[in-house]
N, CA and C atoms as an extended XYZ file, in Angstrom:
264
Properties=species:S:1:pos:R:3:atomname:S:1:resname:S:1:resid:I:1 pbc="F F F"
N       115.011      107.363      115.101 N   MET     1
C       113.888      106.699      114.492 CA  MET     1
C       113.240      107.642      113.476 C   MET     1
N       112.874      107.089      112.341 N   ALA     2
C       112.253      107.879      111.286 CA  ALA     2
C       110.863      108.350      111.700 C   ALA     2
N       110.490      109.536      111.232 N   LYS     3
C       109.169      110.077      111.509 CA  LYS     3
C       108.297      109.914      110.270 C   LYS     3
N       107.013      109.575      110.457 N   PRO     4
C       106.119      109.442      109.310 CA  PRO     4
C       106.020      110.748      108.527 C   PRO     4
N       105.917      110.636      107.217 N   SER     5
C       105.748      111.795      106.359 CA  SER     5
C       104.281      112.215      106.350 C   SER     5
N       104.056      113.513      106.435 N   LYS     6
C       102.685      114.020      106.360 CA  LYS     6
C       102.179      114.010      104.917 C   LYS     6
N       103.076      113.840      103.957 N   LYS     7
C       102.702      113.852      102.545 CA  LYS     7
C       102.271      112.481      102.045 C   LYS     7
N       102.664      111.423      102.748 N   ILE     8
C       102.325      110.061      102.325 CA  ILE     8
C       101.161      109.567      103.173 C   ILE     8
N       100.060      109.159      102.531 N   PRO     9
C        98.902      108.710      103.306 CA  PRO     9
C        99.158      107.406      104.059 C   PRO     9
N        98.435      107.233      105.161 N   ASP    10
C        98.504      105.976      105.909 CA  ASP    10
C        97.814      104.883      105.101 C   ASP    10
N        98.342      103.667      105.182 N   ILE    11
C        97.778      102.519      104.488 CA  ILE    11
C        97.532      101.416      105.506 C   ILE    11
N        96.275      100.963      105.586 N   LYS    12
C        95.915       99.900      106.521 CA  LYS    12
C        96.017       98.545      105.830 C   LYS    12
N        96.555       97.576      106.548 N   VAL    13
C        96.674       96.193      106.075 CA  VAL    13
C        95.904       95.318      107.062 C   VAL    13
N        94.985       94.499      106.540 N   THR    14
C        94.174       93.627      107.383 CA  THR    14
C        94.345       92.180      106.940 C   THR    14
N        94.503       91.273      107.900 N   VAL    15
C        94.558       89.847      107.573 CA  VAL    15
C        93.155       89.431      107.170 C   VAL    15
N        93.012       89.013      105.916 N   GLU    16
C        91.711       88.655      105.350 CA  GLU    16
C        91.378       87.174      105.559 C   GLU    16
N        92.377       86.313      105.382 N   SER    17
C        92.156       84.880      105.584 CA  SER    17
C        93.478       84.180      105.878 C   SER    17
N        93.363       83.033      106.542 N   VAL    18
C        94.527       82.199      106.855 CA  VAL    18
C        94.165       80.760      106.508 C   VAL    18
N        94.967       80.136      105.646 N   LYS    19
C        94.778       78.719      105.312 CA  LYS    19
C        96.042       77.998      105.732 C   LYS    19
N        95.921       77.119      106.685 N   GLY    20
C        97.097       76.454      107.241 CA  GLY    20
C        97.472       77.111      108.554 C   GLY    20
N        98.764       77.114      108.879 N   LYS    21
C        99.265       77.667      110.144 CA  LYS    21
C       100.331       78.716      109.849 C   LYS    21
N        99.999       79.965      110.081 N   CYS    22
C       100.955       81.059      109.902 CA  CYS    22
C       102.056       80.920      110.947 C   CYS    22
N       103.315       80.976      110.513 N   SER    23
C       104.427       80.805      111.451 CA  SER    23
C       104.530       81.935      112.476 C   SER    23
N       103.967       83.111      112.164 N   LEU    24
C       103.948       84.208      113.132 CA  LEU    24
C       102.582       84.365      113.785 C   LEU    24
N       101.717       83.394      113.526 N   ASP    25
C       100.413       83.333      114.170 CA  ASP    25
C        99.519       84.534      113.851 C   ASP    25
N        99.622       85.059      112.604 N   HIS    26
C        98.699       86.115      112.198 CA  HIS    26
C        97.286       85.547      112.183 C   HIS    26
N        96.323       86.358      112.609 N   LYS    27
C        94.924       85.945      112.727 CA  LYS    27
C        94.038       86.825      111.853 C   LYS    27
N        92.931       86.243      111.370 N   VAL    28
C        91.948       86.996      110.583 CA  VAL    28
C        91.493       88.209      111.391 C   VAL    28
N        91.459       89.356      110.729 N   GLY    29
C        91.030       90.598      111.368 CA  GLY    29
C        92.165       91.424      111.951 C   GLY    29
N        93.341       90.832      112.107 N   GLU    30
C        94.492       91.568      112.636 CA  GLU    30
C        94.826       92.712      111.685 C   GLU    30
N        95.150       93.882      112.239 N   GLU    31
C        95.424       95.061      111.411 CA  GLU    31
C        96.803       95.640      111.695 C   GLU    31
N        97.377       96.190      110.631 N   PHE    32
C        98.664       96.880      110.690 CA  PHE    32
C        98.511       98.157      109.879 C   PHE    32
N        99.251       99.203      110.247 N   VAL    33
C        99.142      100.459      109.503 CA  VAL    33
C       100.532      100.961      109.137 C   VAL    33
N       100.724      101.221      107.829 N   PHE    34
C       101.903      101.933      107.353 CA  PHE    34
C       101.579      103.407      107.570 C   PHE    34
N       102.227      104.046      108.525 N   LYS    35
C       101.936      105.441      108.860 CA  LYS    35
C       102.924      106.361      108.153 C   LYS    35
N       102.407      107.086      107.177 N   GLY    36
C       103.238      108.050      106.464 CA  GLY    36
C       104.479      107.428      105.855 C   GLY    36
N       104.356      106.203      105.349 N   GLY    37
C       105.483      105.535      104.706 CA  GLY    37
C       106.340      104.701      105.631 C   GLY    37
N       106.028      104.664      106.922 N   ILE    38
C       106.795      103.879      107.890 CA  ILE    38
C       106.108      102.523      108.078 C   ILE    38
N       106.879      101.450      107.947 N   ALA    39
C       106.336      100.092      108.063 CA  ALA    39
C       105.912       99.795      109.501 C   ALA    39
N       104.827       99.038      109.660 N   PRO    40
C       104.346       98.697      111.002 CA  PRO    40
C       105.174       97.592      111.644 C   PRO    40
N       105.221       97.608      112.958 N   SER    41
C       105.901       96.519      113.661 CA  SER    41
C       104.929       95.357      113.819 C   SER    41
N       105.461       94.167      113.965 N   GLY    42
C       104.649       92.985      114.185 CA  GLY    42
C       104.203       92.272      112.925 C   GLY    42
N       104.411       92.887      111.771 N   LEU    43
C       104.026       92.264      110.511 CA  LEU    43
C       105.172       91.392      110.026 C   LEU    43
N       104.851       90.177      109.633 N   CYS    44
C       105.840       89.222      109.144 CA  CYS    44
C       106.691       89.838      108.030 C   CYS    44
N       107.990       89.680      108.130 N   THR    45
C       108.906       90.227      107.130 CA  THR    45
C       108.647       89.659      105.747 C   THR    45
N       108.371       88.370      105.667 N   GLU    46
C       108.108       87.749      104.362 CA  GLU    46
C       106.845       88.322      103.729 C   GLU    46
N       105.802       88.482      104.518 N   ALA    47
C       104.568       89.069      103.997 CA  ALA    47
C       104.797       90.518      103.606 C   ALA    47
N       105.585       91.223      104.403 N   MET    48
C       105.848       92.624      104.118 CA  MET    48
C       106.497       92.799      102.745 C   MET    48
N       107.305       91.823      102.342 N   LEU    49
C       107.954       91.922      101.026 CA  LEU    49
C       106.942       91.908       99.885 C   LEU    49
N       105.810       91.255      100.073 N   THR    50
C       104.771       91.267       99.039 CA  THR    50
C       103.811       92.436       99.218 C   THR    50
N       103.684       92.932      100.443 N   ILE    51
C       102.758       94.023      100.732 CA  ILE    51
C       103.332       95.380      100.331 C   ILE    51
N       104.616       95.595      100.519 N   ILE    52
C       105.206       96.912      100.268 CA  ILE    52
C       104.951       97.428       98.849 C   ILE    52
N       105.157       96.643       97.792 N   PRO    53
C       104.877       97.201       96.456 CA  PRO    53
C       103.411       97.609       96.285 C   PRO    53
N       102.496       96.843       96.853 N   VAL    54
C       101.072       97.151       96.762 CA  VAL    54
C       100.748       98.386       97.601 C   VAL    54
N       101.300       98.467       98.795 N   ALA    55
C       101.080       99.629       99.658 CA  ALA    55
C       101.579      100.896       98.965 C   ALA    55
N       102.733      100.818       98.336 N   ARG    56
C       103.274      101.990       97.625 CA  ARG    56
C       102.385      102.362       96.442 C   ARG    56
N       101.837      101.379       95.760 N   THR    57
C       100.909      101.667       94.661 CA  THR    57
C        99.752      102.511       95.176 C   THR    57
N        99.153      102.091       96.293 N   LEU    58
C        98.027      102.829       96.860 CA  LEU    58
C        98.449      104.171       97.446 C   LEU    58
N        99.631      104.226       98.077 N   MET    59
C       100.111      105.477       98.670 CA  MET    59
C       100.197      106.600       97.641 C   MET    59
N       100.502      106.238       96.406 N   PHE    60
C       100.721      107.244       95.374 CA  PHE    60
C        99.618      107.265       94.324 C   PHE    60
N        98.413      106.775       94.715 N   GLY    61
C        97.237      106.923       93.880 CA  GLY    61
C        97.026      105.875       92.808 C   GLY    61
N        97.822      104.809       92.805 N   GLY    62
C        97.672      103.763       91.812 CA  GLY    62
C        96.589      102.768       92.179 C   GLY    62
N        96.234      101.929       91.216 N   THR    63
C        95.234      100.885       91.423 CA  THR    63
C        95.661       99.629       90.678 C   THR    63
N        94.974       98.542       90.935 N   HIS    64
C        95.110       97.323       90.138 CA  HIS    64
C        93.773       97.119       89.455 C   HIS    64
N        93.761       97.051       88.144 N   PHE    65
C        92.515       97.037       87.378 CA  PHE    65
C        91.616       95.847       87.686 C   PHE    65
N        92.160       94.759       88.189 N   TRP    66
C        91.350       93.571       88.457 CA  TRP    66
C        90.618       93.616       89.794 C   TRP    66
N        90.947       94.571       90.630 N   GLU    67
C        90.276       94.688       91.924 CA  GLU    67
C        88.959       95.438       91.770 C   GLU    67
N        87.914       94.971       92.440 N   LYS    68
C        86.601       95.617       92.360 CA  LYS    68
C        86.615       97.008       92.988 C   LYS    68
N        87.323       97.143       94.113 N   ASP    69
C        87.436       98.425       94.807 CA  ASP    69
C        88.813       99.010       94.477 C   ASP    69
N        88.871      100.180       93.831 N   PRO    70
C        90.168      100.739       93.451 CA  PRO    70
C        91.046      101.153       94.636 C   PRO    70
N        90.460      101.205       95.835 N   ASN    71
C        91.218      101.585       97.034 CA  ASN    71
C        91.717      100.402       97.834 C   ASN    71
N        91.502       99.184       97.317 N   VAL    72
C        91.883       97.969       98.034 CA  VAL    72
C        92.596       97.017       97.077 C   VAL    72
N        93.682       96.423       97.558 N   ILE    73
C        94.397       95.401       96.793 CA  ILE    73
C        94.678       94.240       97.735 C   ILE    73
N        94.362       93.031       97.292 N   SER    74
C        94.633       91.838       98.107 CA  SER    74
C        95.913       91.173       97.644 C   SER    74
N        96.721       90.753       98.604 N   VAL    75
C        97.974       90.037       98.325 CA  VAL    75
C        98.112       88.914       99.335 C   VAL    75
N        98.963       87.952       99.025 N   CYS    76
C        99.178       86.862       99.971 CA  CYS    76
C       100.656       86.728      100.290 C   CYS    76
N       100.912       86.116      101.426 N   CYS    77
C       102.291       85.864      101.829 CA  CYS    77
C       102.906       84.847      100.861 C   CYS    77
N       104.208       84.750      100.828 N   PRO    78
C       104.853       83.848       99.866 CA  PRO    78
C       104.883       82.375      100.271 C   PRO    78
N       104.311       82.009      101.418 N   ASP    79
C       104.306       80.616      101.862 CA  ASP    79
C       103.102       79.894      101.251 C   ASP    79
N       103.283       79.080      100.204 N   PRO    80
C       102.147       78.463       99.525 CA  PRO    80
C       101.451       77.369      100.338 C   PRO    80
N       102.086       76.861      101.377 N   LYS    81
C       101.479       75.798      102.186 CA  LYS    81
C       100.683       76.350      103.363 C   LYS    81
N       100.964       77.577      103.744 N   ASN    82
C       100.292       78.221      104.862 CA  ASN    82
C        99.931       79.636      104.438 C   ASN    82
N        98.932       79.729      103.603 N   LEU    83
C        98.598       80.957      102.903 CA  LEU    83
C        97.852       81.954      103.777 C   LEU    83
N        98.427       83.147      103.907 N   VAL    84
C        97.778       84.255      104.602 CA  VAL    84
C        97.500       85.323      103.553 C   VAL    84
N        96.237       85.743      103.455 N   VAL    85
C        95.847       86.780      102.497 CA  VAL    85
C        95.635       88.082      103.264 C   VAL    85
N        96.220       89.151      102.722 N   PHE    86
C        96.134       90.477      103.325 CA  PHE    86
C        95.356       91.401      102.407 C   PHE    86
N        94.499       92.225      102.994 N   GLU    87
C        93.809       93.274      102.255 CA  GLU    87
C        94.538       94.569      102.572 C   GLU    87
N        95.030       95.229      101.533 N   VAL    88
C        95.804       96.458      101.702 CA  VAL    88
C        94.945       97.623      101.243 C   VAL    88
């Protein structure tokens, strides 16, 4: 099993909102942590595909100019009928 890197900061992901029915039953307030570049267990694979690029942006000091807080980026899962928004 891979060990977290001490050089890569931990990134917390929080379920911000759920519209519809998440197929993995993610709930508002649920948290996941990428520890030193290692993906968390229990996070939906489909959502993870949209979260990973954003998490890497933050891990290496990047930002998205449209976000009010430069340390936070919001993304949503790819299911448009059952939208789960994550704060990274």
